TORKOL-4160 file (C-alpha; in steps of 0.2 Angstrom, whole numbers, padded with zeros to 4 digits, m for minus):
297
<pt num="1" X="0000" Y="0000" Z="0000"/>
<pt num="2" X="0005" Y="0018" Z="m0002"/>
<pt num="3" X="0009" Y="0029" Z="m0017"/>
<pt num="4" X="0019" Y="0045" Z="m0018"/>
<pt num="5" X="0018" Y="0047" Z="0000"/>
<pt num="6" X="0025" Y="0030" Z="0003"/>
<pt num="7" X="0040" Y="0032" Z="m0010"/>
<pt num="8" X="0051" Y="0040" Z="0003"/>
<pt num="9" X="0046" Y="0028" Z="0017"/>
<pt num="10" X="0062" Y="0018" Z="0017"/>
<pt num="11" X="0074" Y="0033" Z="0015"/>
<pt num="12" X="0064" Y="0042" Z="0029"/>
<pt num="13" X="0064" Y="0029" Z="0042"/>
<pt num="14" X="0082" Y="0024" Z="0038"/>
<pt num="15" X="0087" Y="0042" Z="0040"/>
<pt num="16" X="0078" Y="0043" Z="0056"/>
<pt num="17" X="0086" Y="0027" Z="0063"/>
<pt num="18" X="0103" Y="0031" Z="0058"/>
<pt num="19" X="0103" Y="0049" Z="0063"/>
<pt num="20" X="0116" Y="0046" Z="0076"/>
<pt num="21" X="0126" Y="0032" Z="0068"/>
<pt num="22" X="0125" Y="0033" Z="0049"/>
<pt num="23" X="0136" Y="0048" Z="0045"/>
<pt num="24" X="0153" Y="0041" Z="0049"/>
<pt num="25" X="0149" Y="0024" Z="0042"/>
<pt num="26" X="0144" Y="0031" Z="0025"/>
<pt num="27" X="0159" Y="0043" Z="0025"/>
<pt num="28" X="0173" Y="0031" Z="0030"/>
<pt num="29" X="0165" Y="0013" Z="0028"/>
<pt num="30" X="0179" Y="0005" Z="0038"/>
<pt num="31" X="0180" Y="m0013" Z="0036"/>
<pt num="32" X="0167" Y="m0014" Z="0022"/>
<pt num="33" X="0168" Y="m0018" Z="0004"/>
<pt num="34" X="0154" Y="m0011" Z="m0007"/>
<pt num="35" X="0150" Y="m0018" Z="m0024"/>
<pt num="36" X="0136" Y="m0009" Z="m0033"/>
<pt num="37" X="0125" Y="m0014" Z="m0048"/>
<pt num="38" X="0128" Y="m0032" Z="m0048"/>
<pt num="39" X="0116" Y="m0040" Z="m0060"/>
<pt num="40" X="0106" Y="m0055" Z="m0052"/>
<pt num="41" X="0093" Y="m0057" Z="m0066"/>
<pt num="42" X="0088" Y="m0051" Z="m0083"/>
<pt num="43" X="0070" Y="m0052" Z="m0088"/>
<pt num="44" X="0061" Y="m0044" Z="m0103"/>
<pt num="45" X="0078" Y="m0035" Z="m0107"/>
<pt num="46" X="0079" Y="m0027" Z="m0090"/>
<pt num="47" X="0093" Y="m0030" Z="m0079"/>
<pt num="48" X="0089" Y="m0032" Z="m0061"/>
<pt num="49" X="0103" Y="m0027" Z="m0049"/>
<pt num="50" X="0108" Y="m0028" Z="m0031"/>
<pt num="51" X="0121" Y="m0019" Z="m0021"/>
<pt num="52" X="0133" Y="m0029" Z="m0009"/>
<pt num="53" X="0140" Y="m0023" Z="0007"/>
<pt num="54" X="0153" Y="m0035" Z="0013"/>
<pt num="55" X="0163" Y="m0037" Z="0029"/>
<pt num="56" X="0181" Y="m0037" Z="0025"/>
<pt num="57" X="0192" Y="m0052" Z="0030"/>
<pt num="58" X="0191" Y="m0071" Z="0027"/>
<pt num="59" X="0179" Y="m0084" Z="0032"/>
<pt num="60" X="0160" Y="m0086" Z="0029"/>
<pt num="61" X="0148" Y="m0075" Z="0036"/>
<pt num="62" X="0129" Y="m0074" Z="0037"/>
<pt num="63" X="0119" Y="m0062" Z="0026"/>
<pt num="64" X="0103" Y="m0052" Z="0025"/>
<pt num="65" X="0093" Y="m0047" Z="0010"/>
<pt num="66" X="0086" Y="m0029" Z="0011"/>
<pt num="67" X="0071" Y="m0024" Z="0001"/>
<pt num="68" X="0066" Y="m0006" Z="m0002"/>
<pt num="69" X="0049" Y="0001" Z="0000"/>
<pt num="70" X="0039" Y="0014" Z="m0011"/>
<pt num="71" X="0022" Y="0007" Z="m0013"/>
<pt num="72" X="0028" Y="m0007" Z="m0025"/>
<pt num="73" X="0030" Y="0007" Z="m0038"/>
<pt num="74" X="0044" Y="0018" Z="m0032"/>
<pt num="75" X="0060" Y="0017" Z="m0022"/>
<pt num="76" X="0078" Y="0011" Z="m0025"/>
<pt num="77" X="0091" Y="m0001" Z="m0018"/>
<pt num="78" X="0102" Y="0014" Z="m0014"/>
<pt num="79" X="0091" Y="0019" Z="0000"/>
<pt num="80" X="0098" Y="0005" Z="0010"/>
<pt num="81" X="0116" Y="0010" Z="0009"/>
<pt num="82" X="0119" Y="0016" Z="0027"/>
<pt num="83" X="0109" Y="0001" Z="0033"/>
<pt num="84" X="0119" Y="m0011" Z="0023"/>
<pt num="85" X="0136" Y="m0004" Z="0028"/>
<pt num="86" X="0130" Y="m0005" Z="0046"/>
<pt num="87" X="0126" Y="m0023" Z="0044"/>
<pt num="88" X="0143" Y="m0027" Z="0036"/>
<pt num="89" X="0152" Y="m0018" Z="0050"/>
<pt num="90" X="0144" Y="m0030" Z="0062"/>
<pt num="91" X="0150" Y="m0045" Z="0052"/>
<pt num="92" X="0134" Y="m0048" Z="0041"/>
<pt num="93" X="0135" Y="m0047" Z="0022"/>
<pt num="94" X="0120" Y="m0036" Z="0016"/>
<pt num="95" X="0112" Y="m0036" Z="m0001"/>
<pt num="96" X="0100" Y="m0022" Z="m0006"/>
<pt num="97" X="0090" Y="m0027" Z="m0021"/>
<pt num="98" X="0079" Y="m0019" Z="m0034"/>
<pt num="99" X="0064" Y="m0028" Z="m0041"/>
<pt num="100" X="0052" Y="m0024" Z="m0055"/>
<pt num="101" X="0040" Y="m0010" Z="m0050"/>
<pt num="102" X="0021" Y="m0010" Z="m0053"/>
<pt num="103" X="0022" Y="0001" Z="m0068"/>
<pt num="104" X="0034" Y="m0011" Z="m0077"/>
<pt num="105" X="0025" Y="m0027" Z="m0071"/>
<pt num="106" X="0011" Y="m0032" Z="m0060"/>
<pt num="107" X="0011" Y="m0045" Z="m0046"/>
<pt num="108" X="0018" Y="m0058" Z="m0045"/>
<pt num="109" X="0033" Y="m0050" Z="m0054"/>
<pt num="110" X="0040" Y="m0041" Z="m0038"/>
<pt num="111" X="0038" Y="m0057" Z="m0027"/>
<pt num="112" X="0047" Y="m0068" Z="m0041"/>
<pt num="113" X="0061" Y="m0056" Z="m0042"/>
<pt num="114" X="0064" Y="m0056" Z="m0023"/>
<pt num="115" X="0064" Y="m0075" Z="m0023"/>
<pt num="116" X="0076" Y="m0075" Z="m0038"/>
<pt num="117" X="0088" Y="m0064" Z="m0029"/>
<pt num="118" X="0088" Y="m0076" Z="m0014"/>
<pt num="119" X="0091" Y="m0090" Z="m0026"/>
<pt num="120" X="0105" Y="m0081" Z="m0035"/>
<pt num="121" X="0113" Y="m0077" Z="m0018"/>
<pt num="122" X="0113" Y="m0095" Z="m0013"/>
<pt num="123" X="0120" Y="m0100" Z="m0030"/>
<pt num="124" X="0134" Y="m0087" Z="m0029"/>
<pt num="125" X="0137" Y="m0089" Z="m0010"/>
<pt num="126" X="0155" Y="m0094" Z="m0012"/>
<pt num="127" X="0161" Y="m0078" Z="m0021"/>
<pt num="128" X="0153" Y="m0068" Z="m0007"/>
<pt num="129" X="0160" Y="m0079" Z="0007"/>
<pt num="130" X="0142" Y="m0081" Z="0012"/>
<pt num="131" X="0134" Y="m0095" Z="0022"/>
<pt num="132" X="0118" Y="m0098" Z="0012"/>
<pt num="133" X="0110" Y="m0107" Z="0027"/>
<pt num="134" X="0111" Y="m0091" Z="0037"/>
<pt num="135" X="0101" Y="m0078" Z="0027"/>
<pt num="136" X="0089" Y="m0066" Z="0034"/>
<pt num="137" X="0077" Y="m0054" Z="0025"/>
<pt num="138" X="0071" Y="m0036" Z="0030"/>
<pt num="139" X="0061" Y="m0023" Z="0022"/>
<pt num="140" X="0050" Y="m0007" Z="0025"/>
<pt num="141" X="0032" Y="m0004" Z="0019"/>
<pt num="142" X="0030" Y="m0013" Z="0002"/>
<pt num="143" X="0048" Y="m0020" Z="0005"/>
<pt num="144" X="0041" Y="m0026" Z="0022"/>
<pt num="145" X="0027" Y="m0035" Z="0012"/>
<pt num="146" X="0040" Y="m0043" Z="0000"/>
<pt num="147" X="0051" Y="m0048" Z="0014"/>
<pt num="148" X="0037" Y="m0057" Z="0023"/>
<pt num="149" X="0032" Y="m0066" Z="0006"/>
<pt num="150" X="0050" Y="m0072" Z="0005"/>
<pt num="151" X="0050" Y="m0078" Z="0023"/>
<pt num="152" X="0033" Y="m0087" Z="0023"/>
<pt num="153" X="0032" Y="m0094" Z="0006"/>
<pt num="154" X="0037" Y="m0112" Z="0004"/>
<pt num="155" X="0053" Y="m0115" Z="m0007"/>
<pt num="156" X="0049" Y="m0125" Z="m0023"/>
<pt num="157" X="0055" Y="m0143" Z="m0024"/>
<pt num="158" X="0070" Y="m0138" Z="m0034"/>
<pt num="159" X="0077" Y="m0128" Z="m0020"/>
<pt num="160" X="0090" Y="m0138" Z="m0009"/>
<pt num="161" X="0102" Y="m0133" Z="0005"/>
<pt num="162" X="0120" Y="m0135" Z="0005"/>
<pt num="163" X="0119" Y="m0154" Z="0009"/>
<pt num="164" X="0107" Y="m0157" Z="m0006"/>
<pt num="165" X="0092" Y="m0158" Z="0005"/>
<pt num="166" X="0075" Y="m0150" Z="0001"/>
<pt num="167" X="0076" Y="m0132" Z="0008"/>
<pt num="168" X="0064" Y="m0129" Z="0022"/>
<pt num="169" X="0063" Y="m0110" Z="0022"/>
<pt num="170" X="0071" Y="m0097" Z="0010"/>
<pt num="171" X="0078" Y="m0088" Z="0025"/>
<pt num="172" X="0081" Y="m0090" Z="0044"/>
<pt num="173" X="0071" Y="m0074" Z="0050"/>
<pt num="174" X="0062" Y="m0059" Z="0044"/>
<pt num="175" X="0060" Y="m0041" Z="0049"/>
<pt num="176" X="0046" Y="m0030" Z="0042"/>
<pt num="177" X="0044" Y="m0012" Z="0045"/>
<pt num="178" X="0026" Y="m0007" Z="0043"/>
<pt num="179" X="0023" Y="m0020" Z="0029"/>
<pt num="180" X="0006" Y="m0025" Z="0023"/>
<pt num="181" X="0002" Y="m0043" Z="0029"/>
<pt num="182" X="m0016" Y="m0047" Z="0023"/>
<pt num="183" X="m0022" Y="m0039" Z="0007"/>
<pt num="184" X="m0039" Y="m0047" Z="0009"/>
<pt num="185" X="m0044" Y="m0036" Z="0024"/>
<pt num="186" X="m0056" Y="m0024" Z="0017"/>
<pt num="187" X="m0056" Y="m0013" Z="0033"/>
<pt num="188" X="m0037" Y="m0010" Z="0032"/>
<pt num="189" X="m0038" Y="m0006" Z="0013"/>
<pt num="190" X="m0053" Y="0006" Z="0016"/>
<pt num="191" X="m0043" Y="0014" Z="0030"/>
<pt num="192" X="m0027" Y="0017" Z="0020"/>
<pt num="193" X="m0024" Y="0034" Z="0013"/>
<pt num="194" X="m0014" Y="0026" Z="m0001"/>
<pt num="195" X="m0024" Y="0012" Z="m0007"/>
<pt num="196" X="m0022" Y="0015" Z="m0025"/>
<pt num="197" X="m0004" Y="0008" Z="m0024"/>
<pt num="198" X="m0012" Y="m0009" Z="m0020"/>
<pt num="199" X="m0023" Y="m0008" Z="m0035"/>
<pt num="200" X="m0008" Y="m0003" Z="m0046"/>
<pt num="201" X="0002" Y="m0017" Z="m0039"/>
<pt num="202" X="m0011" Y="m0031" Z="m0041"/>
<pt num="203" X="m0020" Y="m0023" Z="m0056"/>
<pt num="204" X="m0037" Y="m0024" Z="m0048"/>
<pt num="205" X="m0047" Y="m0021" Z="m0033"/>
<pt num="206" X="m0052" Y="m0033" Z="m0019"/>
<pt num="207" X="m0070" Y="m0035" Z="m0026"/>
<pt num="208" X="m0063" Y="m0038" Z="m0043"/>
<pt num="209" X="m0050" Y="m0051" Z="m0039"/>
<pt num="210" X="m0051" Y="m0057" Z="m0021"/>
<pt num="211" X="m0041" Y="m0073" Z="m0025"/>
<pt num="212" X="m0026" Y="m0063" Z="m0031"/>
<pt num="213" X="m0027" Y="m0052" Z="m0015"/>
<pt num="214" X="m0026" Y="m0068" Z="m0005"/>
<pt num="215" X="m0012" Y="m0076" Z="m0015"/>
<pt num="216" X="m0002" Y="m0060" Z="m0013"/>
<pt num="217" X="m0004" Y="m0059" Z="0006"/>
<pt num="218" X="0010" Y="m0065" Z="0017"/>
<pt num="219" X="m0003" Y="m0072" Z="0030"/>
<pt num="220" X="m0009" Y="m0084" Z="0017"/>
<pt num="221" X="0007" Y="m0094" Z="0018"/>
<pt num="222" X="0008" Y="m0095" Z="0037"/>
<pt num="223" X="0013" Y="m0113" Z="0043"/>
<pt num="224" X="0021" Y="m0121" Z="0058"/>
<pt num="225" X="0039" Y="m0122" Z="0051"/>
<pt num="226" X="0040" Y="m0104" Z="0046"/>
<pt num="227" X="0055" Y="m0094" Z="0053"/>
<pt num="228" X="0054" Y="m0081" Z="0067"/>
<pt num="229" X="0047" Y="m0064" Z="0062"/>
<pt num="230" X="0049" Y="m0047" Z="0069"/>
<pt num="231" X="0035" Y="m0034" Z="0065"/>
<pt num="232" X="0039" Y="m0016" Z="0068"/>
<pt num="233" X="0023" Y="m0005" Z="0066"/>
<pt num="234" X="0017" Y="0012" Z="0071"/>
<pt num="235" X="0000" Y="0012" Z="0080"/>
<pt num="236" X="m0006" Y="0028" Z="0071"/>
<pt num="237" X="0000" Y="0022" Z="0054"/>
<pt num="238" X="m0013" Y="0028" Z="0041"/>
<pt num="239" X="m0005" Y="0020" Z="0026"/>
<pt num="240" X="m0004" Y="0002" Z="0032"/>
<pt num="241" X="m0015" Y="0001" Z="0047"/>
<pt num="242" X="m0008" Y="m0006" Z="0063"/>
<pt num="243" X="m0021" Y="m0020" Z="0062"/>
<pt num="244" X="m0011" Y="m0028" Z="0049"/>
<pt num="245" X="0003" Y="m0032" Z="0061"/>
<pt num="246" X="m0010" Y="m0039" Z="0073"/>
<pt num="247" X="m0018" Y="m0050" Z="0060"/>
<pt num="248" X="m0001" Y="m0058" Z="0056"/>
<pt num="249" X="0004" Y="m0059" Z="0074"/>
<pt num="250" X="m0011" Y="m0069" Z="0078"/>
<pt num="251" X="m0009" Y="m0081" Z="0063"/>
<pt num="252" X="0009" Y="m0084" Z="0067"/>
<pt num="253" X="0006" Y="m0087" Z="0086"/>
<pt num="254" X="m0008" Y="m0099" Z="0081"/>
<pt num="255" X="0004" Y="m0109" Z="0070"/>
<pt num="256" X="0017" Y="m0109" Z="0084"/>
<pt num="257" X="0029" Y="m0098" Z="0075"/>
<pt num="258" X="0040" Y="m0086" Z="0085"/>
<pt num="259" X="0034" Y="m0068" Z="0082"/>
<pt num="260" X="0037" Y="m0052" Z="0090"/>
<pt num="261" X="0028" Y="m0035" Z="0088"/>
<pt num="262" X="0036" Y="m0019" Z="0091"/>
<pt num="263" X="0021" Y="m0007" Z="0093"/>
<pt num="264" X="0027" Y="0011" Z="0091"/>
<pt num="265" X="0014" Y="0021" Z="0101"/>
<pt num="266" X="0008" Y="0036" Z="0091"/>
<pt num="267" X="0019" Y="0033" Z="0077"/>
<pt num="268" X="0014" Y="0035" Z="0059"/>
<pt num="269" X="0020" Y="0026" Z="0043"/>
<pt num="270" X="0037" Y="0034" Z="0043"/>
<pt num="271" X="0041" Y="0033" Z="0062"/>
<pt num="272" X="0043" Y="0051" Z="0063"/>
<pt num="273" X="0037" Y="0052" Z="0081"/>
<pt num="274" X="0053" Y="0044" Z="0087"/>
<pt num="275" X="0066" Y="0055" Z="0096"/>
<pt num="276" X="0084" Y="0051" Z="0097"/>
<pt num="277" X="0083" Y="0039" Z="0111"/>
<pt num="278" X="0068" Y="0030" Z="0103"/>
<pt num="279" X="0078" Y="0028" Z="0087"/>
<pt num="280" X="0093" Y="0021" Z="0096"/>
<pt num="281" X="0082" Y="0009" Z="0105"/>
<pt num="282" X="0073" Y="0003" Z="0089"/>
<pt num="283" X="0089" Y="0001" Z="0080"/>
<pt num="284" X="0096" Y="m0009" Z="0095"/>
<pt num="285" X="0081" Y="m0021" Z="0096"/>
<pt num="286" X="0080" Y="m0024" Z="0077"/>
<pt num="287" X="0098" Y="m0028" Z="0076"/>
<pt num="288" X="0098" Y="m0039" Z="0091"/>
<pt num="289" X="0084" Y="m0049" Z="0083"/>
<pt num="290" X="0092" Y="m0051" Z="0066"/>
<pt num="291" X="0109" Y="m0055" Z="0073"/>
<pt num="292" X="0103" Y="m0068" Z="0086"/>
<pt num="293" X="0093" Y="m0078" Z="0073"/>
<pt num="294" X="0108" Y="m0077" Z="0061"/>
<pt num="295" X="0120" Y="m0084" Z="0075"/>
<pt num="296" X="0130" Y="m0068" Z="0077"/>
<pt num="297" X="0131" Y="m0064" Z="0096"/>
């Protein structure tokens, strides 16, 4: 969900969270190798690219896939630069990806691209010194929706782990910042101030294609073997109503899947209500969750 007002979401929230820590990281980038515009897929003549933020040194390391927001019709992988550098400085390889936007291709194109990026990273893990069995995924707004789709959708039968066994999950954990979770919830759609972006993404309204809305909803794919999920959401969000976090939390708990919700009281979609201390606490909590589940203590 979200259109023009959502296109700046990722940059805005990351700027807020990194207000105290990002400047020196972006300027100096100590201990980090940055590789930009790496092609991971070509479709219909368009090259889809990712940026890699890699810890320097030897040995394998876990990784995290970063998915930008922008209402599925805007945004760019570069908005995660400071975020990616920060992860790399903590010993986690970060990969910020682009995907086909809704004016280029409707659903399921963006979901397919995100899954293909994960497949590509697993195939090319050796060149990035990446442990393919320790991947996480993270995104904001529309990127949060796509991150949840990656985390909750079951891998196809051709996907195998490093031992040749069927892959249980695409990733080890997921973090969603204000991502839509149930696109069939008419109340949430009606309450959203940016609902036209959902129509642009799916190509139809809920009444016109309810099954497509169900298929494109992360909540549809909840199962007991899903990885742990962290949902960060503002209680005053008018773009993606807070109810969306509650719906997925309830479904995951019912399935026995570990889930945490960080409810940001009074915050809207861009988390602008957070002061310096609040930003630091949120940054610490999200980092702790991701690092813990990737085995970095």
